MILUM-311723 format. One record per residue (C-alpha): residue number from 1; residue in one letter; chain; x negated, y, z. Coordinates in nm, 3 decimals. Layout:
SITE   resi   resn   chain        c1        c2        c3
SITE    NUM      A       A         X         Y         Z
...
END
This chain:
SITE   resi   resn   chain        c1        c2        c3
SITE      1      M       A     1.250    -0.142     0.553
SITE      2      D       A     1.181    -0.388     0.834
SITE      3      S       A     1.004    -0.628     0.600
SITE      4      I       A     0.776    -0.349     0.473
SITE      5      L       A     0.687    -0.245     0.827
SITE      6      K       A     0.625    -0.607     0.927
SITE      7      Q       A     0.386    -0.651     0.631
SITE      8      M       A     0.207    -0.329     0.722
SITE      9      E       A     0.175    -0.451     1.081
SITE     10      D       A     0.036    -0.787     0.966
SITE     11      N       A    -0.218    -0.607     0.746
SITE     12      G       A    -0.328    -0.377     1.030
SITE     13      Y       A    -0.201    -0.040     0.906
SITE     14      V       A     0.048     0.008     1.192
SITE     15      K       A     0.126    -0.131     1.537
SITE     16      K       A     0.462    -0.189     1.700
SITE     17      S       A     0.519     0.071     1.968
SITE     18      G       A     0.840     0.043     2.165
SITE     19      K       A     1.127     0.083     1.921
SITE     20      G       A     0.915     0.214     1.635
SITE     21      Y       A     0.572     0.189     1.480
SITE     22      R       A     0.258     0.397     1.506
SITE     23      S       A    -0.036     0.434     1.270
SITE     24      T       A    -0.369     0.271     1.348
SITE     25      S       A    -0.721     0.295     1.217
SITE     26      K       A    -0.849     0.009     1.003
SITE     27      A       A    -1.179    -0.039     1.187
SITE     28      H       A    -1.334    -0.278     0.936
SITE     29      Y       A    -1.300    -0.011     0.662
SITE     30      T       A    -1.535     0.224     0.844
SITE     31      I       A    -1.834     0.079     0.656
SITE     32      L       A    -1.689     0.206     0.326
SITE     33      E       A    -1.743     0.550     0.176
SITE     34      D       A    -1.474     0.814     0.231
SITE     35      R       A    -1.374     0.802    -0.134
SITE     36      L       A    -1.312     0.427    -0.121
SITE     37      I       A    -1.108     0.454     0.197
SITE     38      V       A    -0.879     0.720     0.048
SITE     39      E       A    -0.850     0.529    -0.281
SITE     40      H       A    -0.750     0.212    -0.097
SITE     41      F       A    -0.475     0.381     0.103
SITE     42      A       A    -0.349     0.561    -0.209
SITE     43      Q       A    -0.339     0.229    -0.394
SITE     44      V       A    -0.138     0.066    -0.115
SITE     45      W       A     0.106     0.359    -0.129
SITE     46      R       A     0.136     0.334    -0.510
SITE     47      K       A     0.215    -0.038    -0.488
SITE     48      L       A     0.486     0.021    -0.230
SITE     49      V       A     0.644     0.304    -0.427
SITE     50      N       A     0.641     0.111    -0.752
SITE     51      Y       A     0.804    -0.194    -0.597
SITE     52      Y       A     1.050    -0.034    -0.353
SITE     53      S       A     1.119     0.301    -0.523
SITE     54      G       A     1.491     0.253    -0.577
SITE     55      C       A     1.562     0.046    -0.270
SITE     56      T       A     1.482     0.245     0.040
SITE     57      N       A     1.372     0.574     0.185
SITE     58      L       A     0.993     0.554     0.199
SITE     59      K       A     0.930     0.884     0.380
SITE     60      Y       A     0.855     0.706     0.712
SITE     61      I       A     0.624     0.455     0.541
SITE     62      Y       A     0.438     0.739     0.366
SITE     63      S       A     0.374     0.923     0.690
SITE     64      L       A     0.249     0.607     0.862
SITE     65      L       A     0.004     0.530     0.578
SITE     66      Y       A    -0.108     0.892     0.552
SITE     67      I       A    -0.190     0.915     0.922
SITE     68      S       A    -0.352     0.571     0.916
SITE     69      C       A    -0.582     0.691     0.636
SITE     70      A       A    -0.677     1.001     0.835
SITE     71      M       A    -0.735     0.792     1.148
SITE     72      T       A    -0.963     0.555     0.955
SITE     73      L       A    -1.167     0.849     0.824
SITE     74      S       A    -1.191     0.996     1.173
SITE     75      H       A    -1.296     0.658     1.312
SITE     76      R       A    -1.567     0.635     1.046
SITE     77      H       A    -1.708     0.978     1.132
SITE     78      R       A    -1.649     0.944     1.508
SITE     79      S       A    -1.432     1.251     1.498
SITE     80      T       A    -1.070     1.351     1.551
SITE     81      T       A    -0.790     1.346     1.296
SITE     82      K       A    -0.752     1.721     1.341
SITE     83      K       A    -1.112     1.775     1.228
SITE     84      I       A    -1.057     1.539     0.933
SITE     85      F       A    -0.754     1.740     0.821
SITE     86      S       A    -0.946     2.066     0.849
SITE     87      K       A    -1.240     1.919     0.654
SITE     88      H       A    -1.044     1.740     0.378
SITE     89      R       A    -0.733     1.959     0.386
SITE     90      K       A    -0.377     1.834     0.392
SITE     91      T       A    -0.422     1.617     0.081
SITE     92      L       A    -0.722     1.431     0.227
SITE     93      Q       A    -0.923     1.530    -0.080
SITE     94      V       A    -1.269     1.372    -0.081
SITE     95      F       A    -1.547     1.483    -0.316
SITE     96      D       A    -1.812     1.237    -0.429
SITE     97      G       A    -2.053     1.396    -0.673
SITE     98      D       A    -1.852     1.474    -0.987
SITE     99      F       A    -1.546     1.282    -0.871
SITE    100      S       A    -1.264     1.388    -0.645
SITE    101      T       A    -1.009     1.160    -0.481
SITE    102      S       A    -0.709     1.254    -0.273
SITE    103      F       A    -0.421     1.078    -0.103
SITE    104      I       A    -0.118     1.107    -0.329
SITE    105      R       A     0.160     1.333    -0.215
SITE    106      R       A     0.496     1.166    -0.179
SITE    107      G       A     0.661     1.320    -0.484
SITE    108      E       A     0.373     1.277    -0.731
SITE    109      I       A     0.435     0.922    -0.847
END
């Protein structure tokens, strides 16, 4: 678990905060469309689940990535995460024309 969190910290998804970690916004992703931001975070989550599925409890990692995705969207729109959750609902579902993308729920993989 520590190695996963260290990798996430090195990649800018989380920051060390006292004894634990906290989610952060990926500021350089704010130039991307909402759909691409959500797809990227969902892809990172899928990779982690596929590689570490039998090894560790990923509930903490999921919540950090989920909040980081919401914070990045709120940073992009100069808004709050609360407004992002009310706009895109709990699944962070983003509509782009005919396509819809959402952050994968923990049990769906």
